[in-house]
N, C-alpha and C positions, 0 to 999 in steps of 0.2 A: 662693904667698905665702912671704915670707922666714921662716925658722925661727929661734927664739931659743935661745941657750944661757944658762941662768940657774939660780939656786937659790932655791927658795921659802924665805921667812923662817919660815914656820909649822912646817915639819918637816925642813928641810934636804935635802929630796929633790931630786936632780938632774933638771933638765928638758931634758937634752940632746936635740937634734933633735925638739923638741916645741913647736908654735906655741901661742900664746894662743887662747882662745876669746872669751868675753865678759868684758870687763875694765872695772872702775870706778875712778874716782879723784875726789878733791875737793880743791880749793885755792881761795884767794881771788883769785889772779891780779890783784893790785892794785899795779902793772900786770903784764902778761905780760912776763917777761924771757927772756933767752936760755937759762936753765936750764929754765924752763917749756917753751920751744919744743922743746928737745932731748927732754924727756920726752914731750910730746904727739906729736911726730913719731915717736919710737921706738915708742910704744905703738900708734899708729894703723898703723904699718908691720907690726907683728908680731901684731896681734889681728884677730879677725874682726869684733868690734863693741866700741866704746869709749863708755862713759857718762862724760862730763866734767861734774862738778858744780862750780858756782860757789858756794863757801862764803860764809857771812855775806851772802847775797844781799839781805837786808833791812836792811843796815847802811850808813850813810854817815857816816864819821868819819875821823880821821887814819890809821887802819889800813886803812880802806876808802874811799879818796877818789875812787873812780870808780863810777858807777852800774852796775847789773847789765847794762843794755843796752850801755853802753860796754865793759864787760868781755867780753860776748859778741862784740862787734865785734873786740876785740883777739885773742880766741881764734880767731875765724874767719879773721883775716888770716894766722894761722900755719898752720892745718890745711886750710882750704877749698881752697887752690890745688892740693893734692896728694892729699887724701883725702875720702872720702864715707862712711866706715864709722863715723861718730861721731854722738852726740847730746849736746846741751848741756842740762843741767837746772839749776834753781835749788835751792840747799840753804840755807834760812834758819838763822839762829842763834837758838836758843830759850833760851839760857842754862841749859839742862838737858840733861845728857849722855844719859840714858836716852831722853828724848823725841826728841832728835836722832837717836839710834841707830835708833829705830823708824821715823822719817821716812825715813832713808836706806835701810833695809831694804825698805820699801814702795815707795820711788821707784825704786830701782835694780833690784829683783827679783833673781832668781838670777844669780850671777856665778861665773866660774871663778877670778878673782883680784881683789883690791882692792889698789891701789897706794898706799902711804903710808909716810912715815918719822916720822909723829907718834905718839909712844907712847900718848898719851891716846886718839887715834882707834883705835889697835890694840886697846886694852883694851875699847873699846866695841863693836867689830865683829868681833873675832877668833872669836867663836862662830858668826857668820853667814857669814863669808867667809874664804877662804884669803889670807893677807897676803903681800905681796912689797914690798921697798923699791925706791924709784926708781933707786938706783945699780946695782941688779941688772938693770934694764931698759935703761938708757941705755948705749950703747957707751962704753968708757973714753975714746976720743978726743973724745967730745962732752960729757964731764963739765964742768960749770961751777959753781964754788962761789959761787953768787950767791943772795941772797934778796931778796924784794920790799922789805923794810925798807931794804936798802942802796940800792936804786934811788930810793925815796922820799926818803931823806936826801940823796942826790946832787942830786935835783931841788930840794929845799928850799934847799940851799947854792949853787945855780947851778953845780954840778959837772958831771962828764962822765957824765951818766946815759944819754946816747944810746948809748954803747958797751956798755951793760948790757942793752939790749933789742933785739929784731929791728928791722931798718931800717923795715919796714912799720909796726910799732907806734910807733916814734919819729916817723915822719911823721904817723901818725894823731893822736897826742897833741899834736904841735905844731900841725898844721893846724886842729885843732878847739879850740884854746885851753885844752886840759885841764891842761897844765902850769902855765900862768899862774893858772888857777882854783885849782889845788891850792896853789900858793904863797900866794895871797891868803887862802884859807880856812884852811889848815892849816900853812903854812910856818913861822911863828914857833913854833907848838906843837911841831913836829917838831924844830926847831933847839934848843929849850929842853931837850930830852931828850938832847942830844949832849955833855953835860959830861964823861962818862966814855967811854973807848975801848971798842969792842965787838968781840968775836971772832965774825964771822959764820960761820966754819967750824965753830964749836962748837954742838952741838945744845943746845936748851934742856932744863933738867931737867924731870922729870915734873910737879912742882907748877907750874912756870912755864908749861908747855904747857896745863895745865888752866886757869890764870888767864887766859892770853891767849885761849884758846878761848872762855871765857865773856865776854870783853870784846870779841870780834869783832863 
């Protein structure tokens, strides 16, 4: 198995010539974009077992415009052709950080690492798991400064969203009418929030992360 050279965020310890064991992560994947694909493929390649959590699995709204089953399908399109060392689980949004934390700890069980760049998630789970950020897992040549909000906004404005997602995901969304459904149900609401330019490369501040997590 390929070995990873990285640095743990929790203690700065170098992980040279040391492969991952059991790894967990959670994201909403709405939709799965090329940044998600790079992360999932990198983790599955370097870990013995990967627990992929679909966040806000109980929500259907402008930030979560695809069902949990549709999201599972998109994840499978990325990882299933190459890997079998993963499991996909649902992680509901409770609107309550401590309750969410307990659910995650019970659902994931013991892990060697938890992958996240969300500061709020880090504060909730740092006593349970050793944290590492995605950019330390993904090879530099595969880094893609993309977020799902960018993809959804390109969909809403009839922009070039297809270049932001894996080709298999683009085909899935198009062939199943999911892009048109998204535009019909949430397009105007998404476009109404685009009055000010957004810097997608800039991380949200801590309070915004908490707010968005509770609104997922």
